[in-house]
C-alpha beads as a LAMMPS data file, in Angstrom:
LAMMPS data file: protein, C-alpha beads

287 atoms
286 bonds

1 atom types
1 bond types

-500.0 500.0 xlo xhi
-500.0 500.0 ylo yhi
-500.0 500.0 zlo zhi

Masses

1 110.0

Atoms # bond

1 1 1 -354.879 -286.415 290.476
2 1 1 -354.826 -286.262 286.778
3 1 1 -357.361 -288.429 285.472
4 1 1 -356.775 -287.179 281.609
5 1 1 -356.036 -290.868 280.801
6 1 1 -359.332 -292.017 282.245
7 1 1 -361.232 -289.389 280.200
8 1 1 -359.672 -290.259 277.133
9 1 1 -360.348 -293.664 277.416
10 1 1 -363.946 -292.640 278.384
11 1 1 -364.019 -290.588 275.211
12 1 1 -362.856 -293.175 273.151
13 1 1 -365.430 -295.796 274.277
14 1 1 -368.526 -293.166 273.665
15 1 1 -366.900 -292.397 270.063
16 1 1 -367.158 -296.145 269.572
17 1 1 -370.635 -296.794 271.254
18 1 1 -372.195 -293.475 269.139
19 1 1 -369.972 -294.649 265.946
20 1 1 -371.444 -298.083 266.105
21 1 1 -375.219 -296.973 267.066
22 1 1 -375.139 -294.866 264.387
23 1 1 -374.474 -297.982 261.628
24 1 1 -376.580 -300.462 263.708
25 1 1 -379.643 -297.548 263.581
26 1 1 -379.077 -297.811 259.486
27 1 1 -379.003 -301.602 259.686
28 1 1 -382.058 -302.006 261.874
29 1 1 -383.982 -299.335 259.935
30 1 1 -385.096 -297.638 263.378
31 1 1 -383.638 -295.198 265.866
32 1 1 -384.413 -297.828 268.931
33 1 1 -382.852 -301.271 267.810
34 1 1 -384.725 -303.792 269.458
35 1 1 -381.207 -305.767 270.660
36 1 1 -380.840 -302.855 272.932
37 1 1 -384.111 -303.559 274.735
38 1 1 -384.020 -306.736 274.598
39 1 1 -381.247 -306.880 276.684
40 1 1 -381.623 -304.310 278.899
41 1 1 -382.728 -306.195 281.969
42 1 1 -380.611 -309.420 281.669
43 1 1 -377.364 -308.220 279.751
44 1 1 -376.992 -304.674 279.415
45 1 1 -373.228 -304.856 278.835
46 1 1 -373.826 -307.589 276.069
47 1 1 -375.682 -304.913 274.284
48 1 1 -373.134 -302.175 274.660
49 1 1 -370.532 -304.910 273.489
50 1 1 -372.724 -305.704 270.383
51 1 1 -372.756 -301.786 269.714
52 1 1 -369.334 -300.894 270.087
53 1 1 -367.348 -303.953 269.331
54 1 1 -369.958 -305.255 266.208
55 1 1 -371.139 -302.256 264.815
56 1 1 -368.438 -299.368 266.055
57 1 1 -365.576 -301.577 265.503
58 1 1 -366.356 -304.277 262.861
59 1 1 -368.999 -302.792 260.804
60 1 1 -367.566 -299.310 260.728
61 1 1 -364.407 -300.505 258.900
62 1 1 -363.370 -299.595 255.678
63 1 1 -362.785 -302.406 252.655
64 1 1 -366.632 -303.694 252.645
65 1 1 -370.085 -301.593 251.807
66 1 1 -372.860 -302.364 253.989
67 1 1 -374.624 -303.975 251.093
68 1 1 -371.339 -306.586 251.122
69 1 1 -371.756 -307.178 254.435
70 1 1 -375.308 -307.791 254.905
71 1 1 -375.284 -310.684 252.321
72 1 1 -372.055 -311.918 253.841
73 1 1 -373.935 -312.099 256.959
74 1 1 -377.106 -313.614 255.484
75 1 1 -375.211 -316.757 253.914
76 1 1 -373.047 -317.161 256.826
77 1 1 -376.024 -316.743 259.224
78 1 1 -378.454 -319.089 256.716
79 1 1 -375.454 -321.737 256.347
80 1 1 -374.823 -322.607 260.336
81 1 1 -378.313 -322.764 260.798
82 1 1 -378.815 -322.292 264.466
83 1 1 -379.636 -318.248 264.689
84 1 1 -382.977 -317.972 262.936
85 1 1 -383.613 -314.312 265.122
86 1 1 -380.176 -313.281 263.752
87 1 1 -380.829 -314.312 260.200
88 1 1 -384.109 -312.739 260.040
89 1 1 -382.362 -309.163 261.620
90 1 1 -379.967 -309.522 258.799
91 1 1 -382.346 -310.348 256.387
92 1 1 -384.396 -306.990 256.994
93 1 1 -380.856 -305.160 257.442
94 1 1 -380.121 -306.310 253.861
95 1 1 -383.065 -304.691 252.862
96 1 1 -382.535 -301.776 254.729
97 1 1 -379.110 -300.930 253.384
98 1 1 -380.316 -301.360 249.876
99 1 1 -380.167 -304.763 249.074
100 1 1 -382.975 -306.193 246.515
101 1 1 -385.172 -309.350 247.242
102 1 1 -383.456 -310.781 244.393
103 1 1 -379.958 -310.632 245.642
104 1 1 -381.322 -311.858 249.049
105 1 1 -383.122 -315.149 247.370
106 1 1 -380.019 -315.641 245.365
107 1 1 -377.640 -315.713 248.011
108 1 1 -379.817 -317.874 249.766
109 1 1 -379.935 -320.324 246.938
110 1 1 -376.459 -320.187 246.810
111 1 1 -376.162 -321.595 250.117
112 1 1 -377.393 -324.982 249.273
113 1 1 -374.349 -325.684 247.454
114 1 1 -372.310 -325.296 250.662
115 1 1 -374.379 -326.129 253.600
116 1 1 -377.475 -328.207 252.222
117 1 1 -380.809 -327.921 250.924
118 1 1 -382.075 -327.497 254.429
119 1 1 -380.092 -324.320 255.501
120 1 1 -381.187 -322.850 252.094
121 1 1 -384.818 -324.010 252.504
122 1 1 -384.839 -322.929 256.054
123 1 1 -383.108 -319.478 254.887
124 1 1 -385.751 -319.021 252.105
125 1 1 -388.715 -319.551 255.035
126 1 1 -386.913 -316.747 257.079
127 1 1 -386.939 -314.703 254.167
128 1 1 -390.669 -315.038 253.193
129 1 1 -391.513 -313.935 256.742
130 1 1 -389.498 -310.775 256.437
131 1 1 -390.644 -310.164 252.824
132 1 1 -394.337 -309.929 253.999
133 1 1 -393.189 -307.513 257.200
134 1 1 -391.429 -305.313 254.687
135 1 1 -394.005 -305.340 251.653
136 1 1 -392.500 -302.176 250.059
137 1 1 -388.655 -303.172 250.293
138 1 1 -389.703 -306.528 249.355
139 1 1 -391.675 -305.993 246.374
140 1 1 -390.108 -307.237 243.163
141 1 1 -389.617 -305.363 239.935
142 1 1 -390.303 -307.410 236.573
143 1 1 -386.009 -307.948 236.174
144 1 1 -386.209 -309.426 239.406
145 1 1 -388.134 -312.270 238.492
146 1 1 -386.424 -315.332 237.198
147 1 1 -387.977 -316.972 234.247
148 1 1 -388.154 -320.557 234.126
149 1 1 -385.198 -322.348 232.960
150 1 1 -385.593 -323.669 229.538
151 1 1 -385.110 -327.519 229.266
152 1 1 -381.479 -328.494 228.838
153 1 1 -379.183 -331.413 228.499
154 1 1 -377.030 -332.779 230.623
155 1 1 -374.137 -332.085 228.075
156 1 1 -375.159 -328.045 228.158
157 1 1 -374.862 -327.702 231.835
158 1 1 -371.507 -329.533 232.185
159 1 1 -370.207 -327.352 229.463
160 1 1 -371.531 -324.170 231.091
161 1 1 -370.078 -325.523 234.729
162 1 1 -366.905 -326.026 233.247
163 1 1 -366.427 -322.499 231.654
164 1 1 -367.710 -321.244 234.816
165 1 1 -365.116 -323.250 237.193
166 1 1 -362.537 -322.264 234.956
167 1 1 -363.309 -318.618 235.029
168 1 1 -363.820 -318.509 238.785
169 1 1 -361.648 -321.294 240.433
170 1 1 -359.066 -321.417 237.751
171 1 1 -356.442 -324.278 238.782
172 1 1 -357.916 -324.532 241.893
173 1 1 -360.928 -325.882 240.639
174 1 1 -359.815 -328.217 238.218
175 1 1 -357.572 -329.666 240.965
176 1 1 -360.667 -330.592 242.810
177 1 1 -362.603 -332.332 239.952
178 1 1 -359.146 -333.864 238.990
179 1 1 -358.847 -335.354 242.640
180 1 1 -362.290 -337.214 242.742
181 1 1 -361.988 -339.233 239.166
182 1 1 -360.508 -342.021 240.891
183 1 1 -363.038 -342.230 243.778
184 1 1 -366.460 -340.136 242.685
185 1 1 -366.280 -339.157 239.436
186 1 1 -369.795 -338.770 239.580
187 1 1 -369.253 -336.202 242.421
188 1 1 -366.864 -333.745 240.309
189 1 1 -369.721 -334.109 237.781
190 1 1 -372.419 -332.837 239.980
191 1 1 -370.147 -330.110 241.197
192 1 1 -369.607 -328.753 237.429
193 1 1 -373.487 -329.463 236.437
194 1 1 -375.028 -328.249 239.352
195 1 1 -372.740 -326.086 241.540
196 1 1 -371.492 -324.409 238.508
197 1 1 -373.538 -325.020 235.309
198 1 1 -376.829 -324.456 237.617
199 1 1 -376.319 -322.152 240.447
200 1 1 -372.863 -320.206 239.955
201 1 1 -374.380 -319.867 236.422
202 1 1 -377.585 -317.827 237.686
203 1 1 -378.241 -314.331 237.386
204 1 1 -379.079 -312.062 240.209
205 1 1 -375.524 -311.931 241.969
206 1 1 -372.318 -311.053 240.232
207 1 1 -369.412 -313.333 240.876
208 1 1 -367.379 -311.109 243.399
209 1 1 -370.721 -311.202 245.604
210 1 1 -371.122 -314.905 245.100
211 1 1 -367.637 -315.473 245.999
212 1 1 -367.646 -312.794 249.148
213 1 1 -370.681 -314.893 250.247
214 1 1 -368.682 -318.217 250.034
215 1 1 -365.671 -316.813 251.773
216 1 1 -368.053 -315.840 254.605
217 1 1 -370.144 -318.973 255.128
218 1 1 -367.083 -321.232 254.494
219 1 1 -365.608 -318.956 257.171
220 1 1 -368.590 -319.713 259.493
221 1 1 -368.825 -323.355 259.375
222 1 1 -365.567 -323.898 260.336
223 1 1 -365.495 -326.939 258.654
224 1 1 -364.230 -326.671 255.219
225 1 1 -360.534 -324.811 255.218
226 1 1 -359.811 -326.633 251.740
227 1 1 -362.915 -325.240 250.259
228 1 1 -362.106 -321.900 252.088
229 1 1 -358.933 -321.763 250.292
230 1 1 -360.030 -322.402 246.778
231 1 1 -362.819 -319.714 247.517
232 1 1 -360.407 -317.328 248.595
233 1 1 -358.436 -317.749 245.463
234 1 1 -361.842 -317.417 243.459
235 1 1 -362.932 -313.935 245.094
236 1 1 -359.075 -312.722 243.555
237 1 1 -359.629 -314.505 240.231
238 1 1 -363.247 -312.583 239.909
239 1 1 -361.907 -308.736 241.079
240 1 1 -361.741 -308.997 244.920
241 1 1 -359.129 -307.743 246.778
242 1 1 -356.717 -308.589 249.654
243 1 1 -358.731 -306.647 251.744
244 1 1 -361.922 -307.568 250.968
245 1 1 -360.940 -311.301 251.719
246 1 1 -359.721 -310.035 255.566
247 1 1 -362.400 -308.059 256.206
248 1 1 -365.206 -310.653 255.045
249 1 1 -363.153 -313.090 257.247
250 1 1 -363.122 -310.362 259.909
251 1 1 -366.629 -309.876 259.868
252 1 1 -367.283 -313.224 261.049
253 1 1 -365.752 -312.656 264.397
254 1 1 -369.368 -311.338 265.354
255 1 1 -371.579 -314.353 263.918
256 1 1 -369.169 -317.348 263.971
257 1 1 -366.686 -316.475 266.799
258 1 1 -363.031 -315.640 267.220
259 1 1 -362.131 -319.156 266.224
260 1 1 -363.723 -319.445 263.319
261 1 1 -362.049 -316.284 262.096
262 1 1 -358.380 -316.699 263.070
263 1 1 -358.805 -319.959 261.392
264 1 1 -359.819 -318.375 258.139
265 1 1 -357.337 -315.589 258.672
266 1 1 -354.473 -318.683 258.549
267 1 1 -356.052 -320.093 255.139
268 1 1 -355.940 -316.809 253.617
269 1 1 -352.190 -316.203 254.648
270 1 1 -351.676 -319.335 253.110
271 1 1 -353.689 -318.311 249.991
272 1 1 -352.124 -314.687 249.642
273 1 1 -348.386 -316.394 249.705
274 1 1 -348.966 -319.081 247.284
275 1 1 -350.033 -316.415 245.042
276 1 1 -347.423 -313.911 245.534
277 1 1 -345.002 -316.879 244.953
278 1 1 -346.419 -317.832 241.893
279 1 1 -346.054 -313.942 240.796
280 1 1 -342.480 -313.376 242.066
281 1 1 -341.892 -316.898 239.445
282 1 1 -343.747 -315.569 236.575
283 1 1 -341.818 -312.584 236.650
284 1 1 -338.735 -314.205 237.094
285 1 1 -339.336 -316.348 233.965
286 1 1 -340.319 -313.219 232.270
287 1 1 -337.137 -311.617 233.157

Bonds

1 1 1 2
2 1 2 3
3 1 3 4
4 1 4 5
5 1 5 6
6 1 6 7
7 1 7 8
8 1 8 9
9 1 9 10
10 1 10 11
11 1 11 12
12 1 12 13
13 1 13 14
14 1 14 15
15 1 15 16
16 1 16 17
17 1 17 18
18 1 18 19
19 1 19 20
20 1 20 21
21 1 21 22
22 1 22 23
23 1 23 24
24 1 24 25
25 1 25 26
26 1 26 27
27 1 27 28
28 1 28 29
29 1 29 30
30 1 30 31
31 1 31 32
32 1 32 33
33 1 33 34
34 1 34 35
35 1 35 36
36 1 36 37
37 1 37 38
38 1 38 39
39 1 39 40
40 1 40 41
41 1 41 42
42 1 42 43
43 1 43 44
44 1 44 45
45 1 45 46
46 1 46 47
47 1 47 48
48 1 48 49
49 1 49 50
50 1 50 51
51 1 51 52
52 1 52 53
53 1 53 54
54 1 54 55
55 1 55 56
56 1 56 57
57 1 57 58
58 1 58 59
59 1 59 60
60 1 60 61
61 1 61 62
62 1 62 63
63 1 63 64
64 1 64 65
65 1 65 66
66 1 66 67
67 1 67 68
68 1 68 69
69 1 69 70
70 1 70 71
71 1 71 72
72 1 72 73
73 1 73 74
74 1 74 75
75 1 75 76
76 1 76 77
77 1 77 78
78 1 78 79
79 1 79 80
80 1 80 81
81 1 81 82
82 1 82 83
83 1 83 84
84 1 84 85
85 1 85 86
86 1 86 87
87 1 87 88
88 1 88 89
89 1 89 90
90 1 90 91
91 1 91 92
92 1 92 93
93 1 93 94
94 1 94 95
95 1 95 96
96 1 96 97
97 1 97 98
98 1 98 99
99 1 99 100
100 1 100 101
101 1 101 102
102 1 102 103
103 1 103 104
104 1 104 105
105 1 105 106
106 1 106 107
107 1 107 108
108 1 108 109
109 1 109 110
110 1 110 111
111 1 111 112
112 1 112 113
113 1 113 114
114 1 114 115
115 1 115 116
116 1 116 117
117 1 117 118
118 1 118 119
119 1 119 120
120 1 120 121
121 1 121 122
122 1 122 123
123 1 123 124
124 1 124 125
125 1 125 126
126 1 126 127
127 1 127 128
128 1 128 129
129 1 129 130
130 1 130 131
131 1 131 132
132 1 132 133
133 1 133 134
134 1 134 135
135 1 135 136
136 1 136 137
137 1 137 138
138 1 138 139
139 1 139 140
140 1 140 141
141 1 141 142
142 1 142 143
143 1 143 144
144 1 144 145
145 1 145 146
146 1 146 147
147 1 147 148
148 1 148 149
149 1 149 150
150 1 150 151
151 1 151 152
152 1 152 153
153 1 153 154
154 1 154 155
155 1 155 156
156 1 156 157
157 1 157 158
158 1 158 159
159 1 159 160
160 1 160 161
161 1 161 162
162 1 162 163
163 1 163 164
164 1 164 165
165 1 165 166
166 1 166 167
167 1 167 168
168 1 168 169
169 1 169 170
170 1 170 171
171 1 171 172
172 1 172 173
173 1 173 174
174 1 174 175
175 1 175 176
176 1 176 177
177 1 177 178
178 1 178 179
179 1 179 180
180 1 180 181
181 1 181 182
182 1 182 183
183 1 183 184
184 1 184 185
185 1 185 186
186 1 186 187
187 1 187 188
188 1 188 189
189 1 189 190
190 1 190 191
191 1 191 192
192 1 192 193
193 1 193 194
194 1 194 195
195 1 195 196
196 1 196 197
197 1 197 198
198 1 198 199
199 1 199 200
200 1 200 201
201 1 201 202
202 1 202 203
203 1 203 204
204 1 204 205
205 1 205 206
206 1 206 207
207 1 207 208
208 1 208 209
209 1 209 210
210 1 210 211
211 1 211 212
212 1 212 213
213 1 213 214
214 1 214 215
215 1 215 216
216 1 216 217
217 1 217 218
218 1 218 219
219 1 219 220
220 1 220 221
221 1 221 222
222 1 222 223
223 1 223 224
224 1 224 225
225 1 225 226
226 1 226 227
227 1 227 228
228 1 228 229
229 1 229 230
230 1 230 231
231 1 231 232
232 1 232 233
233 1 233 234
234 1 234 235
235 1 235 236
236 1 236 237
237 1 237 238
238 1 238 239
239 1 239 240
240 1 240 241
241 1 241 242
242 1 242 243
243 1 243 244
244 1 244 245
245 1 245 246
246 1 246 247
247 1 247 248
248 1 248 249
249 1 249 250
250 1 250 251
251 1 251 252
252 1 252 253
253 1 253 254
254 1 254 255
255 1 255 256
256 1 256 257
257 1 257 258
258 1 258 259
259 1 259 260
260 1 260 261
261 1 261 262
262 1 262 263
263 1 263 264
264 1 264 265
265 1 265 266
266 1 266 267
267 1 267 268
268 1 268 269
269 1 269 270
270 1 270 271
271 1 271 272
272 1 272 273
273 1 273 274
274 1 274 275
275 1 275 276
276 1 276 277
277 1 277 278
278 1 278 279
279 1 279 280
280 1 280 281
281 1 281 282
282 1 282 283
283 1 283 284
284 1 284 285
285 1 285 286
286 1 286 287
């Protein structure tokens, strides 16, 4: 009997496993990742799926760096708020692949806009534990420490927020603010003053990384399709690519499940089509 197809399948699985194990070791910072041993006595197949699929298939894809993937995971896991052990693992993983403590803290502060202060505070508590366990990696340099913000007027925060909203979200963001004028104008003002004037305007993360994190967490939350559409537009507006959008959403399969990722891709498809139609219209008008 010719068993070549079976052998080829086995080799492919072995390649996926070895490829995934190499990436997992890099993220975990050890040759013996704890997830393998912790599942060995109860669900060894789940450990294998984690390595083969999570790291061999997903993490090994081109399109995002390991640093981007780790910050996306930190944002998503902090936002969904029900996976503290995994959040701690990926906080440490972020340090292991070269993210700074400042980038991690800024990502967790950013989460408060979309998942609330409790999610951000719990994420920062987990980060404190991880930093204490990794003192060398977590040590801050002077330029990583934020100076206290000077006293500002509300008008100054509003103007800075409006400028940031225009740069990041463009027309989509302006529509969100306009939609609140007849029912909750103060909420629209808070979006500008706090979300964009205070949080988005902070240093420590560039706008593209903030939008990658926002796309990841809005996908993982699964309850924010309109906001996900706005921030897919925003990611593209600040230099992201369609490939990076798709990769960020695909990454969420492992952390929020296939339904969340599939719904996210549906939103992305609509955004891409809308932007393509706008580009065609602009080209036709120019011609």
